[in-house]
C-alpha positions in Angstrom: -233.9 -71.7 -112.0 -234.0 -67.9 -111.8 -231.3 -65.8 -110.2 -231.6 -62.5 -108.3 -229.0 -60.2 -106.7 -228.9 -59.3 -103.1 -230.1 -55.8 -104.1 -233.1 -57.4 -105.9 -233.9 -59.3 -102.7 -233.9 -56.1 -100.6 -236.0 -54.1 -103.1 -238.3 -56.7 -104.6 -238.8 -59.2 -101.7 -242.6 -59.5 -102.1 -242.3 -60.2 -105.9 -239.6 -62.8 -105.3 -241.6 -64.5 -102.5 -244.6 -64.7 -104.9 -242.5 -66.6 -107.4 -241.3 -68.9 -104.7 -244.9 -69.5 -103.6 -245.7 -70.6 -107.2 -243.0 -73.2 -106.9 -239.9 -71.6 -108.5 -236.5 -71.8 -106.9 -234.4 -68.6 -107.0 -230.7 -68.4 -106.5 -229.5 -65.3 -104.6 -226.2 -63.8 -105.7 -223.9 -61.3 -104.0 -221.1 -59.8 -106.0 -221.4 -62.5 -108.7 -221.2 -65.4 -106.3 -224.2 -67.7 -105.4 -224.9 -67.5 -101.7 -228.4 -68.8 -101.1 -231.4 -70.5 -102.7 -235.0 -69.4 -102.0 -237.2 -72.5 -102.4 -240.7 -73.5 -101.4 -240.7 -75.2 -98.0 -242.3 -78.4 -99.4 -239.2 -78.9 -101.6 -236.8 -78.0 -98.8 -238.5 -80.4 -96.4 -238.1 -83.2 -98.8 -234.4 -82.5 -99.1 -234.0 -83.0 -95.3 -234.1 -79.4 -94.0 -235.1 -79.3 -90.4 -235.9 -75.6 -89.7 -235.9 -76.2 -86.0 -232.5 -77.2 -84.7 -229.8 -77.0 -87.4 -226.2 -75.8 -87.3 -224.9 -75.0 -83.9 -228.4 -75.5 -82.4 -228.7 -79.1 -83.7 -227.7 -81.0 -80.6 -229.0 -78.8 -77.9 -231.4 -80.3 -75.5 -233.4 -77.1 -75.3 -234.4 -77.4 -78.9 -236.4 -80.6 -78.3 -239.2 -78.5 -76.9 -239.0 -75.1 -78.4 -242.2 -73.7 -76.8 -241.0 -74.6 -73.3 -237.5 -73.1 -74.0 -239.1 -69.8 -75.3 -241.5 -69.6 -72.4 -238.5 -70.0 -70.0 -236.5 -67.5 -71.9 -239.3 -64.9 -71.9 -240.1 -65.3 -68.2 -238.8 -62.7 -65.8 -235.6 -63.6 -64.0 -236.8 -62.3 -60.7 -240.2 -62.8 -59.2 -241.9 -59.6 -57.9 
């Protein structure tokens, strides 16, 4: 597994994402501490990552139908 600093992530994002596309996982470090892992989605999905509805959004009813929630959110509040 390759490591990259936060500075590398800012400056060399495209190159790091190309490596991830090829299947390699990259650990992102900040001030010497590991803070994140960049991994291909196929591997992350197998590990149980649900990109829609995680963390504080996990149990919200609105997240069951994201398209409807966004449409409602983007609609104007007052009809003209």
